[in-house]
C-alpha positions, 0 to 999 in steps of 0.5 A: 681607376683600373684599365677597364674603367679607363676604356669605359670612360673613353667609350662614354666620351666617344658617345657623348661626342656622337650625340654633339655630332648628330646635333650638329647634323640637325643644325646644318640641315635647318640652316640649309632649309632656311638658305634654300627657301630664301634662295627660292624666293630670290629666284621667284622675285628676280627681275631678269632671266640672268639673276634667275639663272644666277640664284639657281646656280648658287642654290645648286652649289650651296646645297652640294656644300651643305651635303658635303658638310653633312657627309663629313660629319657623318663620316666622323660619326662612323670613325667614332663608332669604330673607335668605340668598337676597338675599345670594346674589343679591349674590354 
């Protein structure tokens, strides 16, 4: 196996990781959607104004947490893309 083949294999591995990470983003988005729907229903069915406010705050905080998770995965993808570019320069 030559050095070039090694770099090509590394690039292929990086691309496979990117595909996995994109799938992970989709799963996080689906999870976020389900959770936001559940919290919306909880707000609508809450019996007291305090509980409604509590659910609203939870919804905002959880949405921000999901967004942070998605952004972290996107940063990871960008890092892998830059690694691929470095491998391509070595070819």
